[in-house]
ROPALUM-786191 format. One record per residue: residue number from 1; residue in three letters; chain; x, z, y of N, C-alpha, C, O, CB in turn. Coordinates in nm, 4 decimals. Glycine has a CB too. Layout:
# residues N
ATOM   lovo   torse   miba        nc1        nc3        nc2       cac1       cac3       cac2        cc1        cc3        cc2        oc1        oc3        oc2       cbc1       cbc3       cbc2
ATOM    NUM     Ala      A          X          Z          Y          X          Z          Y          X          Z          Y          X          Z          Y          X          Z          Y
...
This chain:
# residues 72
ATOM   lovo   torse   miba        nc1        nc3        nc2       cac1       cac3       cac2        cc1        cc3        cc2        oc1        oc3        oc2       cbc1       cbc3       cbc2
ATOM      1     Unk      A    -1.1197    -1.1964     0.3141    -1.0279    -1.3026     0.2772    -0.8871    -1.2623     0.3176    -0.8660    -1.1871     0.4127    -1.0683    -1.4367     0.3431
ATOM      2     Unk      A    -0.7911    -1.3152     0.2416    -0.6513    -1.2837     0.2704    -0.5654    -1.4064     0.2400    -0.6117    -1.5007     0.1759    -0.6034    -1.1603     0.1874
ATOM      3     Unk      A    -0.4408    -1.4049     0.2860    -0.3476    -1.5139     0.2593    -0.3330    -1.5283     0.1085    -0.3160    -1.4291     0.0376    -0.2091    -1.4883     0.3272
ATOM      4     Unk      A    -0.3396    -1.6513     0.0596    -0.3283    -1.6798    -0.0824    -0.4612    -1.7018    -0.1509    -0.4636    -1.7469    -0.2654    -0.2568    -1.5696    -0.1496
ATOM      5     Unk      A    -0.5729    -1.6714    -0.0850    -0.7049    -1.6923    -0.1440    -0.7396    -1.8412    -0.1469    -0.7014    -1.9172    -0.0579    -0.8119    -1.6141    -0.0656
ATOM      6     Unk      A    -0.8122    -1.8809    -0.2504    -0.8674    -2.0154    -0.2578    -1.0062    -2.0133    -0.1942    -1.0847    -1.9217    -0.2187    -0.8736    -2.0664    -0.4059
ATOM      7     Unk      A    -1.0363    -2.1145    -0.1125    -1.1631    -2.1189    -0.0407    -1.2228    -2.2587    -0.0451    -1.1522    -2.3576    -0.0648    -1.1443    -2.0740     0.1042
ATOM      8     Unk      A    -1.3543    -2.2649    -0.0263    -1.4292    -2.3891    -0.0082    -1.5034    -2.3810     0.1237    -1.5268    -2.2722     0.1763    -1.5279    -2.4143    -0.1265
ATOM      9     Unk      A    -1.5406    -2.4979     0.1774    -1.6250    -2.5008     0.2953    -1.7666    -2.4644     0.2537    -1.8161    -2.5139     0.1525    -1.6207    -2.6398     0.3644
ATOM     10     Unk      A    -1.8327    -2.3778     0.3312    -1.9714    -2.3406     0.3014    -2.0610    -2.4620     0.3169    -2.0446    -2.5417     0.4093    -2.0195    -2.2257     0.3938
ATOM     11     Unk      A    -2.1562    -2.4753     0.2251    -2.2554    -2.5807     0.2356    -2.2085    -2.7174     0.1901    -2.2842    -2.8139     0.2002    -2.3008    -2.5902     0.3740
ATOM     12     Unk      A    -2.0860    -2.7292     0.1401    -2.0355    -2.8573     0.0913    -2.0274    -2.8477    -0.0608    -1.9482    -2.7706    -0.1149    -1.8948    -2.8929     0.1546
ATOM     13     Unk      A    -2.1094    -2.9260    -0.1287    -2.1210    -2.9135    -0.2749    -1.9944    -2.9535    -0.3494    -1.9542    -2.8851    -0.4435    -2.2355    -2.9978    -0.3243
ATOM     14     Unk      A    -1.9319    -3.0615    -0.3095    -1.8205    -3.1144    -0.3875    -1.6886    -3.1129    -0.3101    -1.6107    -3.2077    -0.3191    -1.8518    -3.2554    -0.4321
ATOM     15     Unk      A    -1.6635    -3.0073    -0.2354    -1.5370    -3.0014    -0.1625    -1.4268    -2.9505    -0.2545    -1.4535    -2.8766    -0.3492    -1.5496    -2.9110    -0.0377
ATOM     16     Unk      A    -1.3050    -2.9894    -0.2268    -1.1899    -2.9389    -0.3007    -1.1528    -2.8027    -0.2450    -1.1767    -2.7736    -0.1278    -1.0695    -3.0371    -0.2924
ATOM     17     Unk      A    -1.0950    -2.7206    -0.3288    -1.0538    -2.5872    -0.2847    -0.9329    -2.5991    -0.1928    -0.8485    -2.6871    -0.2094    -1.0213    -2.4960    -0.4061
ATOM     18     Unk      A    -0.9266    -2.5091    -0.0963    -0.8122    -2.5004    -0.0065    -0.7448    -2.3661    -0.0244    -0.8035    -2.2733    -0.0800    -0.8549    -2.5209     0.1405
ATOM     19     Unk      A    -0.6221    -2.3558     0.0224    -0.5429    -2.2340     0.0115    -0.5190    -2.1772     0.1506    -0.4688    -2.2477     0.2381    -0.4086    -2.2613    -0.0606
ATOM     20     Unk      A    -0.5543    -2.0501     0.1725    -0.5296    -1.9858     0.3014    -0.3816    -1.9518     0.3118    -0.3263    -1.8836     0.2255    -0.6173    -1.8580     0.3184
ATOM     21     Unk      A    -0.3175    -2.0006     0.4193    -0.1749    -1.9748     0.4410    -0.1487    -1.8876     0.5637    -0.0344    -1.8498     0.5894    -0.1007    -2.1061     0.4556
ATOM     22     Unk      A    -0.2538    -1.8555     0.6398    -0.2374    -1.7700     0.7568    -0.3678    -1.7544     0.8321    -0.4702    -1.8118     0.7953    -0.1308    -1.8260     0.8490
ATOM     23     Unk      A    -0.3620    -1.6747     0.9395    -0.4793    -1.6505     1.0232    -0.4402    -1.6601     1.1697    -0.3291    -1.6237     1.2080    -0.5416    -1.5124     0.9927
ATOM     24     Unk      A    -0.5333    -1.7097     1.2516    -0.5156    -1.7164     1.3966    -0.6488    -1.6850     1.4625    -0.7530    -1.6878     1.3970    -0.4625    -1.8566     1.4414
ATOM     25     Unk      A    -0.6461    -1.6552     1.5913    -0.7676    -1.6412     1.6720    -0.7717    -1.7570     1.7702    -0.6738    -1.7845     1.8396    -0.7719    -1.5029     1.7471
ATOM     26     Unk      A    -0.8845    -1.8239     1.7754    -0.9026    -1.9313     1.8730    -1.0506    -1.9473     1.9025    -1.1359    -1.8997     1.8275    -0.8423    -2.0647     1.8215
ATOM     27     Unk      A    -1.0795    -2.0142     2.0116    -1.2180    -2.0334     2.0524    -1.2784    -2.1538     1.9804    -1.2103    -2.2522     1.9513    -1.2273    -2.0517     2.2049
ATOM     28     Unk      A    -1.4082    -2.1428     1.9526    -1.4811    -2.2487     1.8835    -1.6178    -2.2624     1.9502    -1.7003    -2.1714     1.9428    -1.4954    -2.2179     1.7296
ATOM     29     Unk      A    -1.6412    -2.3752     2.0147    -1.7686    -2.3979     2.0823    -1.8687    -2.4543     1.9828    -1.8476    -2.5624     1.9279    -1.7516    -2.4935     2.2033
ATOM     30     Unk      A    -1.9763    -2.3825     1.9593    -2.0789    -2.4238     1.8628    -2.1967    -2.4846     1.9393    -2.2813    -2.4129     1.9928    -2.1261    -2.3024     1.7747
ATOM     31     Unk      A    -2.2004    -2.6176     1.9433    -2.3007    -2.6872     2.0243    -2.4433    -2.6619     1.9769    -2.5352    -2.6638     2.0587    -2.2732    -2.8354     2.0233
ATOM     32     Unk      A    -2.4649    -2.6383     1.8484    -2.5998    -2.6127     1.7975    -2.6571    -2.4833     1.8546    -2.7787    -2.4698     1.8686    -2.5986    -2.6062     1.6446
ATOM     33     Unk      A    -2.5702    -2.3891     1.8873    -2.6135    -2.2596     1.9394    -2.6007    -2.2538     2.0918    -2.6910    -2.2063     2.1607    -2.5317    -2.1469     1.8755
ATOM     34     Unk      A    -2.4870    -2.3030     2.1439    -2.4548    -2.2863     2.2858    -2.4851    -2.4082     2.3726    -2.4760    -2.4003     2.4951    -2.3109    -2.2522     2.2994
ATOM     35     Unk      A    -2.5207    -2.5199     2.3112    -2.5518    -2.6405     2.3865    -2.4304    -2.7296     2.4054    -2.3184    -2.6910     2.3722    -2.6092    -2.6041     2.5205
ATOM     36     Unk      A    -2.4531    -2.8500     2.4594    -2.3450    -2.9478     2.4700    -2.2481    -2.9259     2.5864    -2.1374    -2.9798     2.5851    -2.4036    -3.0825     2.4821
ATOM     37     Unk      A    -2.2877    -2.8484     2.6859    -2.2001    -2.8270     2.8019    -2.1035    -2.7124     2.7708    -2.1443    -2.5967     2.7614    -2.2840    -2.7956     2.9310
ATOM     38     Unk      A    -1.9766    -2.7454     2.7551    -1.8739    -2.6482     2.7149    -1.8315    -2.5630     2.8333    -1.8029    -2.6146     2.9413    -1.7514    -2.7198     2.6550
ATOM     39     Unk      A    -1.8277    -2.4311     2.8118    -1.7788    -2.3350     2.9108    -1.6920    -2.2331     2.8362    -1.7424    -2.1328     2.7858    -1.8985    -2.2642     2.9878
ATOM     40     Unk      A    -1.5611    -2.2597     2.8297    -1.4703    -2.1756     2.7506    -1.4669    -2.0316     2.7995    -1.4373    -1.9416     2.7208    -1.3302    -2.2331     2.7539
ATOM     41     Unk      A    -1.4961    -2.0071     2.9266    -1.4948    -1.8707     2.9795    -1.6096    -1.7865     2.9241    -1.6058    -1.6637     2.9323    -1.5019    -1.8737     3.1313
ATOM     42     Unk      A    -1.7103    -1.8507     2.8687    -1.8298    -1.7830     2.8198    -1.8119    -1.7211     2.6809    -1.8903    -1.6347     2.6417    -1.9445    -1.8800     2.8170
ATOM     43     Unk      A    -1.7098    -1.7640     2.6059    -1.6948    -1.7184     2.4672    -1.5599    -1.6494     2.4444    -1.4645    -1.6684     2.5199    -1.7095    -1.8368     2.3709
ATOM     44     Unk      A    -1.5554    -1.5699     2.3395    -1.4336    -1.5002     2.2987    -1.3722    -1.5716     2.1775    -1.4439    -1.6385     2.1031    -1.4638    -1.3506     2.2655
ATOM     45     Unk      A    -1.2420    -1.5584     2.1569    -1.1811    -1.6167     2.0371    -1.2379    -1.5535     1.9099    -1.2764    -1.4366     1.9095    -1.0285    -1.5991     2.0410
ATOM     46     Unk      A    -1.2427    -1.6315     1.8029    -1.2884    -1.5816     1.6740    -1.1811    -1.6117     1.5696    -1.1005    -1.7029     1.5881    -1.4253    -1.6452     1.6340
ATOM     47     Unk      A    -1.1798    -1.5357     1.4601    -1.0761    -1.5571     1.3592    -1.0941    -1.6896     1.2844    -1.2046    -1.7269     1.2451    -1.0761    -1.4417     1.2601
ATOM     48     Unk      A    -0.9822    -1.7586     1.2663    -0.9766    -1.8837     1.1907    -0.8739    -1.8676     1.0793    -0.7729    -1.7994     1.0965    -0.9407    -2.0052     1.2833
ATOM     49     Unk      A    -0.9000    -1.9301     0.9663    -0.8026    -1.9330     0.8575    -0.7239    -2.0630     0.8678    -0.7818    -2.1709     0.8804    -0.8725    -1.9201     0.7176
ATOM     50     Unk      A    -0.5917    -2.0520     0.8623    -0.5065    -2.1701     0.8528    -0.5054    -2.2058     0.7044    -0.4541    -2.1304     0.6218    -0.3584    -2.1443     0.9107
ATOM     51     Unk      A    -0.5623    -2.3209     0.6718    -0.5907    -2.3559     0.5334    -0.5283    -2.4903     0.4972    -0.5333    -2.5854     0.5752    -0.7415    -2.3595     0.5092
ATOM     52     Unk      A    -0.4698    -2.4966     0.3787    -0.4145    -2.6224     0.3276    -0.5153    -2.6862     0.2322    -0.5475    -2.6289     0.1281    -0.2776    -2.5986     0.2557
ATOM     53     Unk      A    -0.5650    -2.8044     0.2676    -0.6483    -2.8867     0.1801    -0.5654    -3.0115     0.1510    -0.5390    -3.0922     0.2402    -0.7902    -2.9224     0.2464
ATOM     54     Unk      A    -0.5245    -3.0261     0.0241    -0.4290    -3.1313    -0.0150    -0.3040    -3.1142     0.0713    -0.2402    -3.0091     0.0654    -0.4913    -3.2767     0.0022
ATOM     55     Unk      A    -0.2678    -3.2136     0.1503    -0.1493    -3.2000     0.2362    -0.1877    -3.1776     0.3823    -0.1023    -3.1845     0.4706    -0.0608    -3.3246     0.2245
ATOM     56     Unk      A    -0.3159    -3.1509     0.4081    -0.3640    -3.1311     0.5452    -0.3703    -2.9832     0.5795    -0.4209    -2.9027     0.5013    -0.5020    -3.1954     0.5639
ATOM     57     Unk      A    -0.3188    -2.9478     0.6969    -0.3258    -2.8104     0.7481    -0.4420    -2.8055     0.8472    -0.4379    -2.8696     0.9521    -0.1892    -2.7656     0.8164
ATOM     58     Unk      A    -0.5462    -2.7282     0.8125    -0.6658    -2.7193     0.8958    -0.6868    -2.5763     0.9426    -0.6586    -2.4815     0.8693    -0.7894    -2.7692     0.8193
ATOM     59     Unk      A    -0.7357    -2.5611     1.0636    -0.7708    -2.4295     1.1180    -0.9228    -2.4227     1.1208    -0.9871    -2.4883     1.2028    -0.7085    -2.4061     1.2624
ATOM     60     Unk      A    -0.9802    -2.3427     1.0303    -1.1245    -2.3405     1.0084    -1.1776    -2.2002     1.0359    -1.1188    -2.1026     0.9894    -1.1594    -2.3853     0.8638
ATOM     61     Unk      A    -1.2882    -2.1879     1.1108    -1.3467    -2.0553     1.1332    -1.3779    -1.9868     0.9999    -1.4296    -2.0494     0.9073    -1.4749    -2.0665     1.2188
ATOM     62     Unk      A    -1.3461    -1.8589     0.9918    -1.3690    -1.7841     0.8678    -1.5167    -1.7858     0.8290    -1.5496    -1.7843     0.7104    -1.3203    -1.6391     0.8831
ATOM     63     Unk      A    -1.6054    -1.7889     0.9276    -1.7483    -1.7901     0.8984    -1.7924    -1.9174     0.8266    -1.9005    -1.9201     0.7676    -1.8268    -1.7742     1.0263
ATOM     64     Unk      A    -1.7103    -2.0234     0.8305    -1.7435    -2.1509     0.7662    -1.6799    -2.1652     0.6281    -1.6883    -2.2717     0.5669    -1.6996    -2.2660     0.8542
ATOM     65     Unk      A    -1.6157    -2.0578     0.5781    -1.5481    -2.0622     0.4485    -1.6114    -1.9642     0.3507    -1.6707    -1.8640     0.3907    -1.3989    -2.0315     0.4647
ATOM     66     Unk      A    -1.5978    -1.9945     0.2218    -1.6385    -1.9004     0.1176    -1.5282    -1.8959     0.0119    -1.4686    -1.9986    -0.0208    -1.7766    -1.9414     0.0540
ATOM     67     Unk      A    -1.5018    -1.7782    -0.0405    -1.3976    -1.7613    -0.1408    -1.4410    -1.8267    -0.2720    -1.5584    -1.8227    -0.3089    -1.3661    -1.6114    -0.1623
ATOM     68     Unk      A    -1.3446    -1.8869    -0.3415    -1.3708    -1.9460    -0.4731    -1.3712    -1.8333    -0.5751    -1.2825    -1.7481    -0.5755    -1.2638    -2.0556    -0.5100
ATOM     69     Unk      A    -1.4727    -1.8338    -0.6621    -1.4826    -1.7344    -0.7674    -1.3798    -1.7663    -0.8750    -1.3907    -1.8685    -0.9428    -1.6257    -1.7299    -0.8267
ATOM     70     Unk      A    -1.2796    -1.6794    -0.8912    -1.1709    -1.7026    -0.9859    -1.2188    -1.7004    -1.1310    -1.1512    -1.7542    -1.2187    -1.0624    -1.5987    -0.9663
ATOM     71     Unk      A    -1.3334    -1.6395    -1.1575    -1.3841    -1.6275    -1.2940    -1.4459    -1.7577    -1.3439    -1.4658    -1.7734    -1.4644    -1.4866    -1.5158    -1.3016
ATOM     72     Unk      A    -1.4769    -1.8515    -1.2541    -1.5425    -1.9756    -1.2973    -1.4474    -2.0674    -1.3634    -1.4860    -2.1763    -1.4058    -1.6066    -2.0456    -1.1822
């Protein structure tokens, strides 16, 4: 993925496409894998895409995004 790509959230059937405007690294605690007790020292930062959905600026882990197929 790169700046300017259109993306959707993985696993969401009717989501609107978002536009990637940048990238950052930040920590993301995944309770389904790591449990409910947060320990920020236990994890490393992961890449997030700074994404515009409508007028909202969201920072979403790249692993939770999928590129929109331009041919569709």
